[in-house]
Phi, psi and omega in degrees: 000138178264124189231137171250130176247123176264118180108124180248029175282198184296320179293314180299318179295320179295318178297315180299317180301316182292318187280329178298322181295343178265013175063042174268158175270105190245136172235132180248132178251133176199155178278347182264104182296325182295319178298317181295320178298320178297317179296317181296329179285337184259332185232160177274081180209173180244141177250141176234121181276127178154183180268134182287354178260007176262121181305324181296323179291318177297321178296319178297328180283353178094030184295339183297329180233032179274143180269330188213133173247128175241107182262106183228042173289173186290330185259133178303314185297325177297316181293319181292315180294321178300317179296320180294316178297320179299325178285310187291316189260335186235351178053044175293126189299318185234129184230123180242136181231137170277120182226119180281326182295133182275350184289337184287330180293328181284335182250094183295331180297329182291327183254358180286182183302328180275349177259236182276358174059050177258123179283326181209134177259134173243141181223102181303324180297320179294320178297320179295321178298315178297321180298314179296321178301322178292324178291331174289320179294324183235084188299335181283341187286148173264329175214148174221121178237133182263147175223159177053048177066026178094356181289334177231151181223142170256119182239150171241142184215146177277120179290130183249143177302131177095347176292149190305323186257005177276144186073018174241162179278165178297322178299318179294326178298317179293319182294324183279344179228059184295334183275352183264119179282103181203160177217125175280117189255338181197153174227128176252121191237143173271140177236137184294325185242010181224162176296144175298145182197167171285143177249151180296138182251127174215178181301331182270358180290130182263135177277117184260151175302137182094346177296145168264113188255130179254123184231134173258125184208161173296149186302323182290347181258357186299314182300320179293316180300314181297318183292325182285341180257344189237336186247134183295327182268358178063012177276150178294138182296142176295152183292152175289129181243334184237125182230133172240129181239126175259118183124126183244033181276209182296325186273322191313308186291332192295315183297344180284344183300315179300322180294320179296316182293334180268004179083014180273177180264139183220129176224147181227135180233138176209125179208154186291338184263025182289158185302157183299330181296334179261338184298124178081356181284341176087308184203132167231116185249130177237125180246134180234126179272144176299128176082000181287138183264332186247170176261146179257135176255126176216161185296139181289158187280350188260026175090009180266152179285144166283170183294113179073014183286163185277344182180166184275160172255123184293139178244174182292148178292154179249000000 
């Protein structure tokens, strides 16, 4: 497939990284020549320096026979105009735009064929908000990913000493919970004298304390799976009631909505003199359960690794 990506920022680079591995013919457009050179040195793709809203630049990138345009520049208006030009002048079949403004989804005429001609809108901030919402729903989880419209979820959880299914084999886990539709798909393990890594999973693989365990299960079974791997008493964790969010940008206010609707407490703070560790981070969310004795460690929302975690969580481009 021939693909044009507009924007070589963090979102554009992440998209390019994913699509290059699938052996697609990729061209990236950006006004920053240094960024493009860096991408070309790391990936098998071509860079074109220029503005994505100029027809000549799109033509140089090969828009005449391109199958897919992904416009993920920093500005909404640039992405929208690029999609419209791609439709009018080059008839690119599929056009995807990164749009931070939430108003366009509500007005289908604006993004339809007679409007900006966007086939699909992506919003990293919205995705991040949903991701944080899932961590609020499942406090023991380190990651929660939805599939099939939310009917199935892939979750990762830190196995704790004393939890019912820790120090048992995968086969024993299946035997003790035959009625629970789930599959353990991966284990990421720390080693004292070796690099941390994923270990091969089979029926005889034993779940050790400290493992990061990845489980695919039906959504209604997620709470049970998490409790058997993380809580000594195997009881479902009490709901999050108190949330503090530092950061008042696009993402900050949204995760508080579930707490408000559930009758919980929600507070948000944003000020120009906040510590350097928070400045520019966009969002730092801390959730505390009533009566909880310990602190939970989970991967941060801005793409940074958790301590010993298996991988980053993508955050919004800056």
